[in-house]
C-alpha positions in Angstrom: 100.7 92.3 98.3 98.0 90.4 99.4 95.4 88.2 97.6 91.7 87.7 98.0 89.7 84.9 97.4 85.8 85.0 98.3 83.3 82.3 98.8 79.9 81.1 99.5 78.4 83.3 97.3 74.6 81.7 95.6 70.5 81.7 95.5 68.7 81.6 98.6 64.9 83.2 99.0 64.1 86.3 100.1 64.2 85.7 104.7 67.1 83.2 104.2 70.8 83.3 104.9 75.0 83.3 103.7 77.6 83.3 104.6 81.2 84.8 102.9 84.3 83.7 103.3 87.1 86.2 102.0 90.3 84.1 102.3 93.5 86.2 102.2 97.5 85.1 101.1 100.6 87.5 101.4 101.8 89.5 103.8 100.4 90.5 107.3 96.5 90.1 107.0 96.7 91.8 110.6 97.9 95.0 109.2 94.8 96.0 106.9 90.8 96.9 107.5 89.0 94.7 105.9 85.8 95.1 104.0 83.1 94.3 102.1 81.8 95.6 98.6 78.8 94.9 96.8 77.7 95.7 93.1 74.3 95.8 91.8 73.7 95.0 88.0 73.7 98.9 86.5 75.1 100.2 90.0 78.4 101.8 91.2 80.5 99.4 93.2 79.0 100.4 96.9 80.1 99.7 100.5 79.2 97.2 102.8 80.7 96.8 105.8 84.5 97.0 107.3 86.3 95.6 110.3 89.6 97.1 112.0 92.7 95.3 112.5 92.0 93.1 115.2 88.3 93.1 114.9 87.3 95.3 117.6 85.5 98.0 115.3 82.9 97.5 112.6 80.8 99.6 110.5 77.8 98.9 108.4 76.0 100.7 106.1 72.5 101.9 106.4 71.0 99.1 104.8 73.0 96.3 106.4 72.3 97.0 109.4 70.9 95.2 112.0 70.8 92.5 109.6 74.9 91.4 108.3 77.6 91.3 110.7 81.7 90.8 109.6 84.4 89.5 111.2 87.4 88.0 110.6 90.2 85.3 111.7 94.0 86.9 111.5 94.5 83.4 113.0 93.3 82.1 109.4 93.9 85.6 107.1 90.1 85.2 106.8 87.5 87.6 107.2 83.4 87.0 107.1 80.0 88.3 106.0 77.6 86.9 108.0 73.8 87.8 106.1 70.6 87.3 107.5 66.9 88.0 106.6 68.3 88.8 102.4 65.5 90.4 99.7 66.3 90.6 96.7 67.5 93.3 96.9 70.6 92.9 98.2 71.7 91.0 95.5 75.0 91.8 93.8 78.2 90.5 93.3 80.5 90.6 96.3 83.8 92.0 96.9 86.2 91.5 99.8 88.5 94.1 99.7 92.3 94.9 102.0 93.3 98.9 103.2 95.8 99.9 104.1 94.5 102.3 106.7 96.3 104.7 108.4 95.4 104.7 112.6 92.1 106.8 113.0 90.7 106.5 109.4 87.9 104.7 108.9 88.0 103.7 105.1 84.5 103.5 103.4 84.8 104.3 99.9 86.5 102.3 97.0 89.8 104.2 97.1 90.4 103.6 99.8 91.3 99.5 99.8 94.1 98.6 97.4 93.6 95.6 97.2 89.9 93.4 95.4 88.8 90.3 95.6 87.1 88.8 92.3 83.4 89.1 93.9 81.3 86.1 95.0 77.9 86.7 93.5 74.5 86.4 95.5 71.6 85.8 94.0 68.1 86.8 95.9 64.5 85.0 94.6 61.9 86.3 96.1 
């Protein structure tokens, strides 16, 4: 079992930055791919980014590439999402998730993640 708790959301103006954190408790944090998803009102939850077990590989949705950066600290069992150049289209609830993905498979789908946090609201004003 893995428990995930996000923090760092809030209200920011367009062009600004936020850093989200996701603290994990439970066993074997380093054995999970860690991802971030987001869900805007009236829309499906969508993939944002994911990071491999030791942080050596990262993957991003095209919509955030070059603006968002995912990182992890396995010693602290924490994953981060640095979000820069935010736009109103980034407004959503952001969820942290853990995937016990098999070697060689990059988890981008919701169904590939077995553990989820409660979400943190990010609102970008124009």
